[in-house]
C-alpha positions as CSV (number, residue, x, y, z in Angstrom):
1,X,-43.4,-49.1,-19.2
2,X,-40.5,-46.7,-20.2
3,X,-36.8,-46.4,-19.6
4,X,-35.4,-44.1,-17.1
5,X,-33.0,-41.5,-18.7
6,X,-30.1,-43.3,-17.1
7,X,-31.3,-46.6,-18.6
8,X,-31.1,-48.2,-15.1
9,X,-34.8,-48.4,-14.2
10,X,-38.2,-48.9,-15.8
11,X,-41.3,-47.1,-14.5
12,X,-44.8,-48.3,-14.0
13,X,-47.9,-47.8,-11.8
14,X,-48.6,-49.9,-8.7
15,X,-51.8,-51.3,-10.2
16,X,-49.7,-52.8,-13.1
17,X,-47.6,-55.0,-10.8
18,X,-48.4,-58.7,-10.7
19,X,-49.0,-60.8,-7.5
20,X,-45.9,-61.0,-5.3
21,X,-44.0,-58.4,-7.4
22,X,-42.1,-55.5,-5.7
23,X,-41.4,-52.0,-6.9
24,X,-39.9,-48.9,-5.3
25,X,-42.1,-45.9,-5.0
26,X,-40.9,-43.0,-7.2
27,X,-43.7,-40.5,-6.7
28,X,-47.5,-40.1,-6.1
29,X,-49.4,-38.6,-9.0
30,X,-51.3,-35.6,-7.6
31,X,-54.2,-34.2,-9.8
32,X,-54.0,-30.8,-8.0
33,X,-51.9,-29.2,-5.3
34,X,-54.5,-30.0,-2.7
35,X,-55.3,-33.5,-3.9
36,X,-56.7,-35.3,-0.8
37,X,-55.9,-38.8,-2.1
38,X,-52.3,-38.1,-2.9
39,X,-51.9,-36.4,0.5
40,X,-53.5,-39.4,2.3
41,X,-51.3,-41.9,0.5
42,X,-48.3,-39.9,1.5
43,X,-49.4,-39.8,5.1
44,X,-49.9,-43.6,5.1
45,X,-46.3,-44.1,4.1
46,X,-46.4,-44.3,0.3
47,X,-43.3,-42.1,0.0
48,X,-40.5,-42.1,-2.6
49,X,-37.9,-44.7,-2.0
50,X,-40.2,-47.2,-0.1
51,X,-40.5,-50.7,-1.5
52,X,-44.0,-51.9,-2.0
53,X,-45.2,-55.5,-2.7
54,X,-48.5,-56.7,-4.1
55,X,-49.8,-59.5,-1.8
56,X,-53.4,-60.1,-3.0
57,X,-56.1,-59.0,-5.5
58,X,-59.8,-58.8,-4.8
59,X,-62.1,-61.6,-6.3
60,X,-63.9,-59.4,-8.7
61,X,-61.6,-57.8,-11.3
62,X,-58.8,-57.5,-8.8
63,X,-60.3,-54.6,-6.9
64,X,-59.3,-53.8,-4.3
65,X,-55.7,-54.9,-4.1
66,X,-53.6,-55.6,-1.0
67,X,-50.1,-54.2,-0.8
68,X,-47.4,-54.3,1.8
69,X,-44.9,-51.6,2.8
70,X,-42.5,-52.8,5.5
71,X,-44.6,-54.7,8.0
72,X,-47.9,-52.8,7.2
73,X,-50.6,-54.0,4.8
74,X,-53.0,-51.8,3.0
75,X,-56.0,-52.4,0.8
76,X,-56.2,-49.9,-2.1
77,X,-58.7,-49.4,-4.9
78,X,-57.0,-50.0,-8.2
79,X,-57.8,-46.3,-9.1
80,X,-55.7,-45.3,-6.1
81,X,-52.9,-47.7,-6.8
82,X,-52.7,-46.3,-10.4
83,X,-51.7,-42.9,-8.9
84,X,-48.5,-44.5,-7.3
85,X,-45.6,-44.4,-9.8
86,X,-42.9,-47.1,-9.2
87,X,-39.5,-47.9,-10.5
88,X,-38.1,-51.4,-10.7
89,X,-34.6,-52.7,-11.5
90,X,-34.3,-53.2,-15.2
91,X,-34.5,-56.9,-16.1
92,X,-36.7,-57.8,-13.1
93,X,-40.0,-59.3,-14.2
94,X,-42.8,-57.0,-13.3
95,X,-45.9,-58.5,-15.0
C-alpha cells in the first residue's frame, strides 16, 4: 500500500481487500494496448470511480472471489482481481 501524492488516499489491488471491504476503482492494469482481460473488465463496469465490495471468497485459497459493483455481483479469479487498482480513504481498514 502506498500514499497518494496528495496524502488523502492509499492504493491497493482488489485481490488485497478483505471480506466486506470496499474500495473505489482507480484504474485497470493493462498489460498491452489490446489486453482482452482489461477491456472485458472495463466493459463489465469495472471503471474508474466505481465502488467495489468484496462479498465472498472461494473455498480453496480464496479463488475465485465474489465482488459487487452497484447491484451486480461478479466472480473473478484472483489473478484478474489483481489487475484492478483501488483507492480507499486513508484511515479506513482495508485488510
